[in-house]
C-alpha positions, 0 to 999 in steps of 0.5 A, spaced: 738 443 543 735 435 543 731 435 538 727 429 536 724 427 530 726 425 522 727 430 516 728 426 509 734 428 505 735 435 502 731 438 508 736 438 513 735 446 513 728 445 516 731 441 522 737 447 523 732 453 523 727 449 528 733 448 532 734 456 532 727 458 534 730 455 540 737 458 540 734 465 538 727 465 538 725 464 545 721 456 544 721 453 549 716 447 546 714 446 539 713 441 534 714 442 526 711 437 521 711 437 513 708 434 508 709 433 500 705 429 496 702 426 502 709 423 504 711 426 510 718 428 510 719 433 516 717 431 523 720 434 530 719 436 536 724 439 542 723 442 549 717 442 555 710 440 554 708 446 559 712 452 556 713 454 565 714 446 565 721 441 564 716 435 562 719 433 555 714 435 550 713 428 546 712 426 539 704 426 540 704 433 544 698 437 542 697 445 543 692 450 543 693 454 535 688 459 537 686 462 529 689 456 526 682 454 527 679 458 522 682 454 517 681 447 520 673 450 521 673 453 514 673 446 511 666 444 514 662 448 510 666 448 503 666 440 504 658 441 506 658 445 499 662 440 496 656 435 498 651 439 495 648 441 503 649 447 503 649 454 498 655 459 499 652 465 495 644 462 499 643 469 505 645 466 511 638 467 513 635 461 509 638 457 513 639 461 520 631 465 519 632 468 525 639 472 524 635 476 519 634 482 524 638 488 524 639 489 517 642 482 516 638 480 510 643 480 505 649 477 509 651 471 504 654 464 507 660 466 503 661 472 507 662 468 513 668 466 510 671 472 507 670 477 513 665 481 509 659 480 514 661 487 517 660 483 524 667 482 528 664 485 534 659 485 539 656 491 542 654 486 548 661 482 549 661 475 552 663 472 559 668 467 559 662 462 561 657 465 556 662 464 550 663 456 552 655 455 551 654 454 545 647 458 544 650 464 547 655 466 542 649 465 536 644 469 539 649 474 540 651 475 533 644 473 530 641 481 535 647 484 532 647 490 527 653 490 521 658 495 522 658 495 515 654 494 509 655 486 509 659 485 502 661 492 501 668 492 505 671 486 510 674 486 517 677 480 520 671 477 525 676 475 530 671 471 535 664 472 531 667 468 525 666 461 530 659 464 532 656 464 525 661 458 522 658 454 528 650 455 527 650 454 520 654 448 521 649 446 526 642 449 522 644 445 515 647 438 520 644 437 526 650 437 529 656 443 531 662 444 528 667 440 532 661 434 533 661 433 525 669 435 524 670 428 529 665 425 526 666 426 518 673 428 518 679 427 524 676 421 526 675 417 520 682 419 518 685 419 525 688 426 526 691 428 533 686 435 532 679 436 535 675 442 536 672 440 542 678 436 546 675 429 548 676 428 556 681 421 554 686 426 550 687 432 555 693 428 558 697 430 551 696 437 551 701 443 554 701 449 559 700 455 553 703 462 555 706 468 553 714 468 551 718 474 550 723 474 543 727 479 539 723 483 534 719 479 528 721 481 522 714 482 518 707 482 519 704 485 526 710 487 530 710 488 537 712 495 535 708 496 530 706 502 525 703 507 529 696 505 525 695 499 528 698 501 535 692 506 535 687 501 534 689 496 538 690 501 544 683 505 542 677 501 546 673 504 541 676 501 535 673 495 531 680 492 533 679 492 540 672 490 540 673 484 535 678 482 540 674 483 546 668 480 543 669 476 550 671 479 556 676 477 558 678 472 555 678 465 557 683 462 560 686 457 555 688 452 559 683 452 562 679 444 561 673 447 560 675 452 555 679 446 552 673 442 552 668 447 548 668 448 540 670 455 539 671 454 531 674 462 531 679 460 537 680 453 541 683 447 536 688 443 539 692 439 535 699 436 533 704 439 528 702 432 524 695 433 526 694 440 523 699 439 517 696 432 515 690 435 515 692 440 510 695 434 506 688 430 506 685 437 503 689 438 497 691 430 495 691 424 497 695 421 503 696 414 505 690 411 507 686 416 505 684 420 499 683 427 497 677 431 501 677 437 496 675 437 489 680 441 485 674 446 484 673 447 492 681 447 492 680 454 488 674 457 492 679 455 498 684 459 495 681 464 490 682 471 492 675 475 495 677 479 500 684 484 499 686 491 501 685 494 507 682 490 513 678 495 518 679 490 523 687 489 523 689 495 520 693 492 515 693 490 508 689 483 508 688 478 504 683 471 504 679 466 500 673 463 503 674 461 510 683 462 509 689 466 509 691 468 503 700 469 502 701 476 502 705 481 507 702 481 513 702 473 512 707 469 508 706 462 507 710 459 501 707 461 495 702 465 492 698 459 491 697 457 498 691 458 504 691 457 511 691 459 516 696 462 522 694 462 530 695 469 534 701 469 537 706 462 534 701 457 530 701 455 523 698 450 518 697 451 510 697 447 504 701 449 497 697 446 491 703 448 487 708 444 490 704 438 494 707 442 501 701 442 507 705 445 513 703 444 520 707 447 526 705 448 533 707 451 540 706 453 547 709 459 547 705 465 545 708 471 543 706 478 540 705 476 534 699 476 531 699 473 523 707 472 521 710 469 527 718 469 526 719 462 529 714 459 523 716 464 518 723 462 519 721 455 518 717 457 511 724 460 509 727 454 510 722 448 507 722 454 500 730 454 500 729 446 501 725 445 495 728 450 490 723 457 491 
């Protein structure tokens, strides 16, 4: 395997783990980047740009990161709160009056971020064409009745999270989350990370697709325990309905899908762009001051929801907009916060060690939260810093 890039002294095990992903875990094309205290210490890429192609992955090749998008989008609401433009404890209806319908008057802004809003499903799923319309998703969740009393329990809002967040940003700023990110964060910082891919960058993005590999050691497995299997097979379960809020799911290689901004699912990033995003949340990086104050970092990683997840049917932990370290989604230490993408991608920050991590791939596996390729890389980072 011809691996390109560099690792700092002492982080050679990360390169070894990256090679193993190709040799043993069915990796086709991928990249990983790691920062520590704002300095890049790992920058590796290998394989093919397209999952089914032969052109090489290059430095700067980008991929859709699926639900790792959620951690990127969450920063928008937290930064608006940090700037005094948004109250996390205000009802969503304060900013979005139409949302109050059907018993949602008590849904708070923080419930959107901690997956306690009770709105993971749509009674009438959207078509792919409707989902790409920035108005149709918010209209659908505004008309939806909660599946449980908001604030009383948590369940992963796999797709509806994006429409809830996007409309809040639009009501507060006049811009969608993707526009705000580009204008206020990713553009000024020069990050290779987009929520709504510009046409000028389309040539950098590889084709993604399904790949097979050995059974993962943790997270939601290809052969999970029976309760999880039943939940995914039952068309009436919250699990199936949450992931079917868009039916059928759009082709993630479609240029129209990539150009749209769906803050739950379709950010596109390089590994370096994802890692540097998290590095800049928690500390200064070259040419950029930290984005989150210490108080906002605590909001991101303080536990808001924990225990059996009504959608994922395993125990999950969430802060405000971010998954937290746990058995379903292991990060670096108990203080880490970030978000995986279904089937592979992972981005997170660990304030205690100063580590920020980004992994992107063109090969999606069946894993939901803890992909073995990403986990092997995280374990190598953990060992390299002596944890």
